[in-house]
DSSP file (Angstrom, degrees, kcal/mol; ACC not computed):
  #  RESIDUE AA STRUCTURE BP1 BP2  ACC     N-H-->O    O-->H-N    N-H-->O    O-->H-N    TCO  KAPPA ALPHA  PHI   PSI    X-CA   Y-CA   Z-CA
    1    1 A M     >        0   0    0      0, 0.0     4,-2.2     0, 0.0     5,-0.2   0.000 360.0 360.0 360.0 -40.7   31.9  -76.1   29.3
    2    2 A R  H  >  +     0   0    0      1,-0.2     4,-2.1     2,-0.2     5,-0.2   0.872 360.0  55.0 -61.8 -35.6   30.1  -76.7   26.0
    3    3 A Y  H  > S+     0   0    0      2,-0.2     4,-1.8     1,-0.2    -1,-0.2   0.912 107.5  48.4 -64.0 -43.2   27.3  -78.5   27.8
    4    4 A V  H  > S+     0   0    0      1,-0.2     4,-2.5     2,-0.2    -2,-0.2   0.902 110.4  51.6 -64.2 -42.1   26.8  -75.4   30.1
    5    5 A N  H  X S+     0   0    0     -4,-2.2     4,-2.5     1,-0.2    -1,-0.2   0.887 108.3  51.8 -62.6 -38.8   26.7  -73.1   27.1
    6    6 A K  H  X S+     0   0    0     -4,-2.1     4,-2.4     2,-0.2    -1,-0.2   0.884 109.0  50.5 -65.3 -37.7   24.1  -75.3   25.4
    7    7 A I  H  X S+     0   0    0     -4,-1.8     4,-2.4     2,-0.2    -2,-0.2   0.945 111.0  48.2 -65.1 -47.5   22.0  -75.1   28.6
    8    8 A Y  H  X S+     0   0    0     -4,-2.5     4,-2.3     1,-0.2    -2,-0.2   0.930 112.9  48.4 -57.6 -46.3   22.2  -71.3   28.7
    9    9 A L  H  X S+     0   0    0     -4,-2.5     4,-2.5     1,-0.2    -1,-0.2   0.899 110.7  51.0 -62.6 -41.4   21.3  -71.0   25.0
   10   10 A S  H  X S+     0   0    0     -4,-2.4     4,-2.4     2,-0.2    -1,-0.2   0.900 110.1  49.4 -63.4 -41.7   18.4  -73.4   25.5
   11   11 A V  H  X S+     0   0    0     -4,-2.4     4,-2.6     2,-0.2    -2,-0.2   0.920 111.5  49.0 -64.6 -43.6   17.0  -71.4   28.4
   12   12 A I  H  X S+     0   0    0     -4,-2.3     4,-2.2     2,-0.2    -2,-0.2   0.929 112.3  47.5 -62.6 -45.9   17.3  -68.1   26.5
   13   13 A I  H  X S+     0   0    0     -4,-2.5     4,-1.5     1,-0.2    -1,-0.2   0.909 112.2  50.7 -62.0 -42.3   15.6  -69.6   23.4
   14   14 A F  H  X S+     0   0    0     -4,-2.4     4,-1.9     1,-0.2     3,-0.3   0.929 110.3  49.0 -60.9 -46.2   12.8  -71.0   25.7
   15   15 A L  H  X S+     0   0    0     -4,-2.6     4,-2.4     1,-0.2    -1,-0.2   0.883 108.5  53.5 -63.4 -38.2   12.3  -67.6   27.4
   16   16 A L  H  < S+     0   0    0     -4,-2.2    -1,-0.2     1,-0.2    -2,-0.2   0.835 111.0  47.5 -64.5 -31.6   12.1  -65.8   24.1
   17   17 A M  H  < S+     0   0    0     -4,-1.5    -2,-0.2    -3,-0.3    -1,-0.2   0.837 120.3  34.5 -78.9 -33.3    9.4  -68.2   22.9
   18   18 A V  H  < S+     0   0    0     -4,-1.9    -2,-0.2    -5,-0.1    -3,-0.2   0.718  94.5  90.7-100.2 -21.2    7.2  -68.1   26.0
   19   19 A L  S  < S-     0   0    0     -4,-2.4     2,-0.1    -5,-0.2     0, 0.0  -0.560  83.1-112.8 -76.8 137.1    7.5  -64.5   27.2
   20   20 A P        -     0   0    0      0, 0.0     2,-0.5     0, 0.0    -1,-0.1  -0.442  27.4-156.2 -69.0 140.1    4.9  -62.1   25.8
   21   21 A I        -     0   0    0     -2,-0.1     2,-0.4    -3,-0.0    -5,-0.0  -0.975  11.2-170.5-117.6 126.5    6.3  -59.5   23.5
   22   22 A S        -     0   0    0     -2,-0.5     2,-0.5     2,-0.0     0, 0.0  -0.918  12.3-149.8-121.1 146.8    4.3  -56.3   23.1
   23   23 A A        -     0   0    0     -2,-0.4     2,-0.4     2,-0.0    -2,-0.0  -0.940  21.4-126.0-111.9 133.3    4.7  -53.5   20.6
   24   24 A Q        -     0   0    0     -2,-0.5    -2,-0.0     1,-0.1     0, 0.0  -0.650  19.2-165.2 -78.4 128.1    3.7  -50.0   21.6
   25   25 A T        +     0   0    0     -2,-0.4    -1,-0.1     1,-0.1    -2,-0.0   0.715  69.3  30.9 -91.4 -21.1    1.3  -48.7   19.0
   26   26 A E  S    S-     0   0    0      3,-0.0    -1,-0.1     0, 0.0     3,-0.1  -0.968  92.3 -94.9-135.2 153.6    1.4  -45.0   19.8
   27   27 A P        -     0   0    0      0, 0.0    -2,-0.1     0, 0.0     2,-0.0  -0.272  50.7 -96.7 -64.8 151.8    4.1  -42.8   21.3
   28   28 A P        -     0   0    0      0, 0.0     5,-0.0     0, 0.0     3,-0.0  -0.326  38.0-106.1 -67.6 151.9    4.0  -42.3   25.1
   29   29 A N    >   -     0   0    0      1,-0.2     3,-2.1    -3,-0.1     4,-0.1  -0.695  23.2-148.9 -77.7 117.1    2.4  -39.2   26.4
   30   30 A P  G >  S+     0   0    0      0, 0.0     3,-1.8     0, 0.0    -1,-0.2   0.796  94.2  66.3 -60.5 -27.3    5.2  -36.9   27.6
   31   31 A D  G 3  S+     0   0    0      1,-0.3    -2,-0.0     3,-0.0    21,-0.0   0.639  90.9  65.0 -69.0 -11.4    2.9  -35.5   30.3
   32   32 A S  G <  S+     0   0    0     -3,-2.1    -1,-0.3     2,-0.0    -3,-0.0   0.399  71.8 127.7 -90.5   3.8    3.0  -38.9   32.0
   33   33 A L    <   -     0   0    0     -3,-1.8     5,-0.0     1,-0.1     0, 0.0  -0.365  54.2-148.7 -59.4 136.3    6.7  -38.6   32.7
   34   34 A S        +     0   0    0     -2,-0.0    -1,-0.1     3,-0.0     2,-0.1   0.509  65.5 101.6 -87.1  -4.0    7.4  -39.3   36.4
   35   35 A C  S    S-     0   0    0      1,-0.1     3,-0.1     2,-0.0    -2,-0.0  -0.364  76.9-126.1 -77.8 161.0   10.4  -36.9   36.5
   36   36 A Y  S    S+     0   0    0      1,-0.2     2,-0.3    -2,-0.1    -1,-0.1   0.884  88.8   3.8 -72.9 -40.4   10.2  -33.4   38.0
   37   37 A S        +     0   0    0     17,-0.1     2,-0.3     2,-0.0    -1,-0.2  -0.983  64.6 168.2-146.5 156.6   11.6  -31.7   34.9
   38   38 A A  E     -A   52   0A   0     14,-1.9    14,-2.7    -2,-0.3     2,-0.3  -0.983  12.4-162.0-161.3 157.0   12.7  -32.6   31.4
   39   39 A V  E     -A   51   0A   0     -2,-0.3     2,-0.5    12,-0.2    12,-0.2  -0.982   3.7-162.3-146.9 138.5   13.6  -31.0   28.1
   40   40 A L  E     -A   50   0A   0     10,-2.9     9,-2.8    -2,-0.3    10,-1.4  -0.982  16.2-173.6-121.8 117.7   13.8  -32.4   24.6
   41   41 A I  E     -A   48   0A   0     -2,-0.5     7,-0.2     7,-0.2     6,-0.1  -0.933  27.8-127.8-118.5 132.5   15.9  -30.3   22.2
   42   42 A E     >  -     0   0    0      5,-3.0     4,-2.7    -2,-0.4     5,-0.4  -0.690  25.2-147.6 -74.5 118.8   16.3  -30.9   18.4
   43   43 A P  T  4 S+     0   0    0      0, 0.0    -1,-0.2     0, 0.0    -2,-0.0   0.807  87.5  52.6 -66.5 -32.6   20.1  -30.8   18.1
   44   44 A E  T  4 S+     0   0    0      1,-0.2    -2,-0.0     3,-0.1    -3,-0.0   0.934 126.4  19.8 -69.0 -45.8   20.4  -29.3   14.6
   45   45 A S  T  4 S-     0   0    0      2,-0.1    -1,-0.2    -3,-0.1     3,-0.1   0.680  94.1-127.5 -99.2 -20.4   18.2  -26.3   15.2
   46   46 A G     <  +     0   0    0     -4,-2.7     2,-0.2     1,-0.3    -2,-0.0   0.532  53.8 156.6  81.2   5.7   18.2  -26.0   19.0
   47   47 A E        -     0   0    0     -5,-0.4    -5,-3.0    -6,-0.1     2,-0.7  -0.441  46.0-125.2 -68.3 134.9   14.4  -25.9   18.9
   48   48 A I  E     +A   41   0A   0     -7,-0.2    -7,-0.2     1,-0.2     3,-0.1  -0.738  29.2 179.4 -82.1 116.1   12.8  -27.0   22.2
   49   49 A L  E     +     0   0A   0     -9,-2.8     2,-0.3    -2,-0.7    -8,-0.2   0.781  67.3   0.8 -87.9 -30.9   10.4  -29.8   21.2
   50   50 A Y  E     +A   40   0A   0    -10,-1.4   -10,-2.9     2,-0.0     2,-0.3  -0.978  62.0 177.3-156.7 142.7    9.1  -30.5   24.7
   51   51 A E  E     -A   39   0A   0     -2,-0.3     2,-0.4   -12,-0.2   -12,-0.2  -0.990  12.1-166.6-148.3 147.1    9.7  -29.2   28.2
   52   52 A K  E    S-A   38   0A   0    -14,-2.7   -14,-1.9    -2,-0.3    -2,-0.0  -0.976  86.5 -17.0-131.0 116.2    8.3  -30.0   31.6
   53   53 A N  S >  S+     0   0    0     -2,-0.4     3,-1.3   -16,-0.2    -1,-0.1   0.884  83.1 164.5  54.1  41.7    9.2  -27.4   34.3
   54   54 A G  T 3  S+     0   0    0      1,-0.3    -1,-0.1   -16,-0.1   -17,-0.1   0.743  70.1  41.0 -63.1 -25.6   11.9  -26.1   32.1
   55   55 A D  T 3  S+     0   0    0      2,-0.1    -1,-0.3    -4,-0.0     2,-0.2   0.349  87.3 113.7-105.8   5.9   12.4  -22.9   34.0
   56   56 A K  S <  S-     0   0    0     -3,-1.3     2,-0.4     1,-0.1   -19,-0.0  -0.560  70.2-119.6 -77.7 140.1   12.2  -24.2   37.5
   57   57 A K        +     0   0    0     -2,-0.2     2,-0.3    96,-0.0    -2,-0.1  -0.671  42.7 167.4 -79.9 129.0   15.3  -24.1   39.6
   58   58 A I        -     0   0    0     -2,-0.4     0, 0.0     3,-0.0     0, 0.0  -0.930  43.7 -90.1-136.6 161.2   16.4  -27.5   40.7
   59   59 A Y        -     0   0    0     -2,-0.3   102,-0.0     1,-0.1     0, 0.0  -0.555  29.6-144.6 -71.2 133.6   19.6  -29.0   42.3
   60   60 A P    >   -     0   0    0      0, 0.0     3,-1.7     0, 0.0     4,-0.2   0.642  30.8-176.2 -77.1 -12.7   22.0  -30.1   39.6
   61   61 A A  G >   -     0   0    0     99,-0.6     3,-2.0     1,-0.3     4,-0.2  -0.152  63.4  -8.8  51.0-140.4   23.2  -33.0   41.6
   62   62 A S  G >  S+     0   0    0      1,-0.3     3,-1.3     2,-0.2     4,-0.4   0.581 118.5  80.9 -70.2  -8.8   26.0  -35.1   40.1
   63   63 A T  G X> S+     0   0    0     -3,-1.7     3,-1.2     1,-0.3     4,-0.7   0.751  79.9  72.3 -65.7 -19.1   25.8  -33.3   36.7
   64   64 A T  H X> S+     0   0    0     -3,-2.0     4,-1.6     1,-0.3     3,-0.8   0.847  85.3  65.6 -56.9 -34.5   27.8  -30.6   38.6
   65   65 A K  H <> S+     0   0    0     -3,-1.3     4,-2.7    94,-0.4    -1,-0.3   0.751  89.0  65.6 -64.3 -23.4   30.7  -33.1   38.3
   66   66 A V  H <> S+     0   0    0     -3,-1.2     4,-2.6    -4,-0.4    -1,-0.3   0.910 102.7  46.9 -64.2 -40.7   30.7  -32.7   34.5
   67   67 A V  H <X S+     0   0    0     -3,-0.8     4,-2.6    -4,-0.7     5,-0.2   0.912 111.7  50.8 -66.7 -41.9   31.8  -29.1   35.0
   68   68 A T  H  X S+     0   0    0     -4,-1.6     4,-2.2    90,-0.2    -2,-0.2   0.919 112.4  46.9 -61.1 -42.8   34.5  -30.1   37.5
   69   69 A A  H  X S+     0   0    0     -4,-2.7     4,-2.7     2,-0.2     5,-0.2   0.921 111.0  52.0 -64.5 -43.7   35.7  -32.7   35.0
   70   70 A L  H  X S+     0   0    0     -4,-2.6     4,-1.7     1,-0.2    -2,-0.2   0.928 112.7  44.6 -57.7 -47.3   35.6  -30.2   32.1
   71   71 A L  H  X S+     0   0    0     -4,-2.6     4,-2.4     2,-0.2     5,-0.2   0.869 112.2  52.3 -67.8 -36.7   37.7  -27.7   34.2
   72   72 A A  H  X S+     0   0    0     -4,-2.2     4,-2.5    -5,-0.2    -2,-0.2   0.921 109.7  48.9 -65.4 -42.8   40.1  -30.4   35.3
   73   73 A L  H  < S+     0   0    0     -4,-2.7    -1,-0.2     1,-0.2    -2,-0.2   0.849 116.1  44.3 -64.0 -33.2   40.7  -31.5   31.7
   74   74 A K  H  < S+     0   0    0     -4,-1.7    -2,-0.2    -5,-0.2    -1,-0.2   0.840 126.2  27.9 -77.8 -34.7   41.3  -27.9   30.7
   75   75 A N  H  < S+     0   0    0     -4,-2.4     2,-0.4    -5,-0.1    -2,-0.2   0.576 110.5  60.4-110.2 -12.1   43.5  -26.9   33.6
   76   76 A L  S  < S-     0   0    0     -4,-2.5     2,-0.4    -5,-0.2    53,-0.0  -0.904  74.6-118.0-125.1 149.2   45.4  -30.0   34.9
   77   77 A D    >   -     0   0    0     -2,-0.4     3,-1.8     1,-0.1    29,-0.4  -0.705  24.5-137.7 -78.3 127.2   47.8  -32.5   33.5
   78   78 A L  T 3  S+     0   0    0     -2,-0.4    29,-2.4     1,-0.3    30,-0.3   0.777 102.7  50.5 -59.7 -27.8   46.2  -36.0   33.6
   79   79 A D  T 3  S+     0   0    0     27,-0.2    -1,-0.3    26,-0.2     2,-0.2   0.440  82.7 118.0 -92.0   0.3   49.5  -37.5   34.8
   80   80 A K    <   -     0   0    0     -3,-1.8    26,-2.0    25,-0.1     2,-0.4  -0.466  61.7-133.6 -68.3 135.6   50.0  -35.0   37.6
   81   81 A S  E     -B  105   0B   0     24,-0.2     2,-0.5    -2,-0.2    24,-0.3  -0.747  18.7-166.0 -90.5 137.4   50.0  -36.6   41.0
   82   82 A I  E     -B  104   0B   0     22,-3.2    22,-1.9    -2,-0.4     2,-0.4  -0.991   7.4-150.6-125.8 126.1   48.0  -34.9   43.8
   83   83 A T  E     -B  103   0B   0     -2,-0.5    20,-0.2    20,-0.2    19,-0.1  -0.796  25.7-113.5 -96.4 136.0   48.4  -35.8   47.4
   84   84 A V        -     0   0    0     18,-3.1    17,-2.8    -2,-0.4    18,-0.0  -0.524  39.0-120.5 -67.4 124.5   45.5  -35.5   49.8
   85   85 A P    >   -     0   0    0      0, 0.0     3,-1.5     0, 0.0    17,-0.1  -0.235  14.7-116.7 -68.0 158.2   46.3  -32.7   52.2
   86   86 A Q  T 3  S+     0   0    0      1,-0.3    -2,-0.1    14,-0.1     0, 0.0   0.820 115.3  48.4 -63.1 -32.0   46.4  -33.4   56.0
   87   87 A D  T 3  S+     0   0    0      2,-0.0    -1,-0.3     0, 0.0    -3,-0.0   0.118  77.5 145.7 -97.1  21.8   43.5  -31.0   56.6
   88   88 A F    <   -     0   0    0     -3,-1.5     3,-0.1     1,-0.1     2,-0.0  -0.409  46.3-128.6 -63.4 127.1   41.3  -32.5   53.9
   89   89 A P        -     0   0    0      0, 0.0     2,-0.3     0, 0.0    -1,-0.1  -0.316  21.1 -98.8 -77.2 159.3   37.7  -32.3   55.1
   90   90 A Y        -     0   0    0     -2,-0.0     2,-0.5     7,-0.0     0, 0.0  -0.598  37.9-153.9 -70.5 135.0   35.2  -35.1   55.1
   91   91 A V        -     0   0    0     -2,-0.3    29,-0.2     2,-0.1     6,-0.1  -0.969  12.3-130.2-118.0 122.8   32.9  -34.9   52.1
   92   92 A D        +     0   0    0     -2,-0.5    27,-0.1    27,-0.1    69,-0.1  -0.068  64.6  25.8 -63.6 166.1   29.4  -36.4   52.3
   93   93 A G  S    S+     0   0    0     26,-0.1    -2,-0.1    25,-0.1    27,-0.1  -0.288 108.8   4.0  83.1-161.9   27.9  -38.8   49.8
   94   94 A S  S    S+     0   0    0     23,-0.2    25,-2.6    25,-0.1    26,-0.5  -0.270  80.3 170.6 -61.4 146.9   29.6  -41.2   47.4
   95   95 A S        -     0   0    0     23,-0.3    23,-0.1    24,-0.2    -2,-0.1  -0.977  56.0-133.3-157.7 157.6   33.3  -41.2   47.9
   96   96 A M        -     0   0    0     -2,-0.3     3,-0.1    21,-0.0    -1,-0.1   0.502  55.6-126.5 -85.7 -10.6   36.8  -42.5   47.2
   97   97 A Y        -     0   0    0      1,-0.1    -2,-0.0    -6,-0.1    -7,-0.0   0.948  35.5-158.7  58.5  52.8   37.2  -42.3   51.0
   98   98 A L        -     0   0    0      1,-0.0    -1,-0.1     4,-0.0     3,-0.0  -0.313   6.8-156.4 -64.9 140.2   40.4  -40.3   50.6
   99   99 A L    >   -     0   0    0     -3,-0.1     3,-2.2    -2,-0.0   -15,-0.3  -0.926  30.9 -91.3-117.8 143.9   42.8  -40.2   53.4
  100  100 A P  T 3  S+     0   0    0      0, 0.0   -14,-0.1     0, 0.0     3,-0.1  -0.247 112.7  24.9 -52.1 134.9   45.4  -37.6   54.2
  101  101 A G  T 3  S+     0   0    0    -17,-2.8     2,-0.1     1,-0.3   -15,-0.1   0.182  87.8 128.9  94.5 -16.3   48.7  -38.4   52.5
  102  102 A E    <   -     0   0    0     -3,-2.2   -18,-3.1   -17,-0.1     2,-0.4  -0.448  44.0-153.3 -71.1 146.6   47.3  -40.7   49.8
  103  103 A T  E     +B   83   0B   0    -20,-0.2     2,-0.3    -2,-0.1   -20,-0.2  -0.985  21.8 159.4-127.9 131.3   48.4  -39.8   46.2
  104  104 A F  E     -B   82   0B   0    -22,-1.9   -22,-3.2    -2,-0.4     2,-0.1  -0.921  38.3-104.2-138.4 164.1   46.6  -40.4   43.0
  105  105 A T  E  >  -B   81   0B   0     -2,-0.3     4,-2.3   -24,-0.3   -24,-0.2  -0.480  32.0-111.3 -85.0 162.0   46.9  -38.9   39.5
  106  106 A V  H  > S+     0   0    0    -26,-2.0     4,-2.8   -29,-0.4     5,-0.2   0.896 120.8  57.8 -56.3 -40.6   44.4  -36.5   38.0
  107  107 A R  H  > S+     0   0    0    -29,-2.4     4,-2.1     1,-0.2    -1,-0.2   0.904 106.9  47.0 -57.2 -43.3   43.4  -39.2   35.7
  108  108 A E  H  > S+     0   0    0    -30,-0.3     4,-2.3     2,-0.2    -1,-0.2   0.890 111.7  50.1 -68.7 -39.4   42.5  -41.5   38.6
  109  109 A Y  H  X S+     0   0    0     -4,-2.3     4,-2.5     2,-0.2    -2,-0.2   0.912 110.7  50.5 -64.3 -40.4   40.6  -38.7   40.4
  110  110 A L  H  X S+     0   0    0     -4,-2.8     4,-3.0     2,-0.2     5,-0.3   0.895 108.8  51.5 -64.5 -39.3   38.6  -38.1   37.2
  111  111 A E  H  X>S+     0   0    0     -4,-2.1     4,-2.8     2,-0.2     5,-0.8   0.937 112.3  45.8 -62.0 -45.1   37.8  -41.8   36.8
  112  112 A A  H  X5S+     0   0    0     -4,-2.3     6,-2.1     3,-0.2     4,-0.8   0.893 114.8  49.6 -63.1 -38.9   36.5  -41.8   40.4
  113  113 A L  H  <5S+     0   0    0     -4,-2.5     4,-0.5     4,-0.3    -2,-0.2   0.938 121.7  30.5 -63.7 -49.7   34.6  -38.6   39.8
  114  114 A L  H  <5S+     0   0    0     -4,-3.0    -2,-0.2     2,-0.1    -3,-0.2   0.804 129.4  33.8 -87.7 -30.7   32.9  -39.7   36.5
  115  115 A V  H  <5S+     0   0    0     -4,-2.8    -3,-0.2    -5,-0.3    -2,-0.1   0.868 133.3  24.6 -91.6 -41.4   32.5  -43.4   37.0
  116  116 A H  S  <<S-     0   0    0     -4,-0.8    -3,-0.2    -5,-0.8     3,-0.2   0.392  97.1-125.7-107.6   1.8   31.9  -43.7   40.7
  117  117 A S        -     0   0    0     -4,-0.5     2,-0.7    -6,-0.3    -4,-0.3   0.862  37.5-172.6  57.7  40.6   30.5  -40.2   41.4
  118  118 A A     >  -     0   0    0     -6,-2.1     4,-1.6     1,-0.2   -23,-0.3  -0.535  16.0-168.6 -74.4 109.0   33.1  -39.6   44.1
  119  119 A N  H  > S+     0   0    0    -25,-2.6     4,-2.2    -2,-0.7   -24,-0.2   0.853  86.6  55.7 -65.0 -36.3   32.3  -36.3   45.8
  120  120 A D  H  > S+     0   0    0    -26,-0.5     4,-2.4   -29,-0.2    -1,-0.2   0.849 104.8  53.2 -68.7 -31.7   35.7  -36.1   47.6
  121  121 A A  H  > S+     0   0    0      2,-0.2     4,-2.5     1,-0.2    -1,-0.2   0.904 108.9  49.9 -65.9 -40.8   37.5  -36.4   44.2
  122  122 A A  H  X S+     0   0    0     -4,-1.6     4,-2.2     2,-0.2    -2,-0.2   0.923 111.7  48.3 -61.7 -44.4   35.5  -33.5   42.9
  123  123 A Y  H  X S+     0   0    0     -4,-2.2     4,-2.3     2,-0.2    -2,-0.2   0.923 112.1  48.2 -63.3 -45.3   36.4  -31.4   46.0
  124  124 A L  H  X S+     0   0    0     -4,-2.4     4,-2.4     2,-0.2    -1,-0.2   0.906 111.1  50.0 -64.9 -41.6   40.1  -32.3   45.8
  125  125 A L  H  X S+     0   0    0     -4,-2.5     4,-2.3     2,-0.2    -1,-0.2   0.900 110.1  51.9 -62.4 -39.8   40.3  -31.4   42.1
  126  126 A G  H  X S+     0   0    0     -4,-2.2     4,-1.1     2,-0.2     6,-0.2   0.911 109.5  49.3 -61.9 -42.6   38.6  -28.1   42.9
  127  127 A L  H  <>S+     0   0    0     -4,-2.3     5,-2.9     1,-0.2     4,-0.5   0.917 110.8  50.8 -60.8 -43.1   41.1  -27.4   45.6
  128  128 A E  H ><5S+     0   0    0     -4,-2.4     3,-0.8     1,-0.2    -2,-0.2   0.897 110.5  47.8 -63.7 -41.1   44.0  -28.2   43.2
  129  129 A M  H 3<5S+     0   0    0     -4,-2.3    -1,-0.2     1,-0.2    -2,-0.2   0.690 116.2  44.2 -74.7 -17.4   42.7  -25.9   40.5
  130  130 A S  T ><5S-     0   0    0     -4,-1.1     3,-0.6    -3,-0.4    -1,-0.2   0.297 113.4-106.8-111.8   9.4   42.1  -23.0   42.9
  131  131 A G  T < 5S-     0   0    0     -3,-0.8    -3,-0.2    -4,-0.5    -4,-0.1   0.793  83.1 -48.2  70.1  26.0   45.3  -23.1   44.9
  132  132 A G  T 3 <S+     0   0    0     -5,-2.9     2,-0.7    -6,-0.2    -1,-0.2   0.469 111.4 114.4  95.5   2.7   43.5  -24.5   47.9
  133  133 A D    <>  -     0   0    0     -3,-0.6     4,-1.7    -6,-0.3     3,-0.5  -0.866  42.6-171.6-110.7  99.6   40.6  -22.0   48.0
  134  134 A I  H  > S+     0   0    0     -2,-0.7     4,-2.3     1,-0.2    -1,-0.2   0.822  86.0  56.5 -62.4 -32.1   37.3  -23.9   47.3
  135  135 A N  H  > S+     0   0    0      2,-0.2     4,-2.1     1,-0.2    -1,-0.2   0.879 105.0  52.0 -67.1 -36.4   35.3  -20.7   47.0
  136  136 A K  H  > S+     0   0    0     -3,-0.5     4,-1.8     2,-0.2    -1,-0.2   0.891 109.7  50.3 -63.6 -38.6   37.7  -19.4   44.3
  137  137 A Y  H  X S+     0   0    0     -4,-1.7     4,-2.3     2,-0.2    -2,-0.2   0.914 107.6  52.3 -65.6 -42.0   37.1  -22.7   42.5
  138  138 A I  H  X S+     0   0    0     -4,-2.3     4,-2.4     1,-0.2    17,-0.2   0.897 108.4  51.4 -61.8 -39.7   33.3  -22.4   42.8
  139  139 A D  H  X S+     0   0    0     -4,-2.1     4,-2.4     1,-0.2    -1,-0.2   0.902 108.1  52.9 -60.8 -39.7   33.6  -18.9   41.3
  140  140 A M  H  X S+     0   0    0     -4,-1.8     4,-2.2     2,-0.2    -2,-0.2   0.902 108.6  50.0 -62.2 -41.6   35.6  -20.4   38.5
  141  141 A M  H  X S+     0   0    0     -4,-2.3     4,-2.4     2,-0.2     5,-0.2   0.949 111.9  46.8 -60.6 -49.4   32.8  -22.9   37.8
  142  142 A N  H  X S+     0   0    0     -4,-2.4     4,-1.7     1,-0.2    -2,-0.2   0.868 112.2  50.0 -65.3 -37.3   30.1  -20.2   37.7
  143  143 A E  H  X S+     0   0    0     -4,-2.4     4,-2.0     2,-0.2    -1,-0.2   0.898 110.3  51.8 -65.2 -40.2   32.2  -18.0   35.4
  144  144 A T  H  X S+     0   0    0     -4,-2.2     4,-1.3     1,-0.2    -2,-0.2   0.938 111.4  44.1 -63.5 -48.6   32.8  -21.0   33.1
  145  145 A V  H  <>S+     0   0    0     -4,-2.4     5,-2.7     1,-0.2     4,-0.3   0.831 110.2  56.5 -70.0 -29.6   29.1  -21.9   32.7
  146  146 A A  H ><5S+     0   0    0     -4,-1.7     3,-1.3    -5,-0.2    -1,-0.2   0.912 106.4  50.4 -64.3 -41.0   28.1  -18.3   32.3
  147  147 A K  H 3<5S+     0   0    0     -4,-2.0    -1,-0.2     1,-0.3    -2,-0.2   0.800 106.7  55.6 -65.3 -27.9   30.5  -18.1   29.3
  148  148 A L  T 3<5S-     0   0    0     -4,-1.3    -1,-0.3    -5,-0.1    -2,-0.2   0.495 125.5-102.9 -82.5  -3.5   28.9  -21.2   27.9
  149  149 A G  T < 5S+     0   0    0     -3,-1.3     2,-1.8    -4,-0.3    -3,-0.2   0.539  76.2 139.5  96.6   7.2   25.5  -19.5   28.0
  150  150 A C    > < +     0   0    0     -5,-2.7     3,-1.2     1,-0.2    -1,-0.2  -0.576  19.6 165.8 -84.2  79.0   24.1  -21.2   31.1
  151  151 A T  T 3   +     0   0    0     -2,-1.8    -1,-0.2     1,-0.3    -5,-0.1   0.703  69.6  47.0 -74.6 -21.3   22.5  -18.0   32.5
  152  152 A N  T 3  S+     0   0    0     -3,-0.2     2,-0.4    -6,-0.0    -1,-0.3   0.034  90.5 106.0-107.3  26.2   20.3  -19.7   35.1
  153  153 A T    <   +     0   0    0     -3,-1.2     2,-0.3   -11,-0.1    -7,-0.0  -0.889  38.2 169.8-110.6 135.3   23.0  -21.9   36.5
  154  154 A H        -     0   0    0     -2,-0.4     2,-0.3    -9,-0.0    -3,-0.0  -0.939  14.0-159.3-146.5 122.4   24.7  -21.4   39.9
  155  155 A F        -     0   0    0     -2,-0.3   -13,-0.1   -17,-0.2   -14,-0.0  -0.731  14.8-179.3 -99.7 148.8   27.0  -23.8   41.7
  156  156 A V  S    S+     0   0    0     -2,-0.3   -18,-0.1     1,-0.3    -1,-0.1   0.408  74.0  15.3-122.7  -5.1   27.8  -23.8   45.4
  157  157 A N  S    S-     0   0    0    -19,-0.1    -1,-0.3   -20,-0.1   -34,-0.0  -0.965  77.7-108.1-158.2 168.7   30.2  -26.8   45.5
  158  158 A P  S    S+     0   0    0      0, 0.0   -90,-0.2     0, 0.0   -33,-0.0   0.489 110.7  40.0 -83.1  -0.9   32.3  -28.9   43.0
  159  159 A H  S    S-     0   0    0    -91,-0.1   -94,-0.4   -92,-0.1   -95,-0.2   0.611  95.1-124.5-125.2 -17.5   30.1  -32.0   43.3
  160  160 A G              0   0    0    -96,-0.2   -99,-0.6   -97,-0.1   -97,-0.1   0.461 360.0 360.0  90.4   0.1   26.5  -31.1   43.4
  161  161 A L              0   0    0   -100,-0.1   -99,-0.1   -69,-0.1    -1,-0.1   0.516 360.0 360.0 -71.0 360.0   25.5  -32.8   46.7
């Protein structure tokens, strides 16, 4: 085992010696960002230092799951068990592949939601928080972000797909 470790260390040292290392001499041009939109905010003052398409409406994608997680942490006991209902719909995208009758804790659904981006976990948590009415849950999401000052935000599902 020591022999293998020495080989790994030797390879790493060799690569560090022969690979070119470059230092960037000037900051990158923000206008060259390949993303559709971006914002850079100074955290102390809240001043916007840079924005690209800052007011354009875009799909929030999986960042929607952050709101679902926030509401689940606020409204549900992490150790509560939730069983997948028999009429649970198929949810597109990344998934836990939940089957009717399976039972997991809120903590496990949140882990799947935040680590594996499981859309079906987001949907099930939304159902649980709304008494089975997903539209009522979506209203809850929109009311929550409005109270937080997100005036140009509107959700249509609990996962963002």
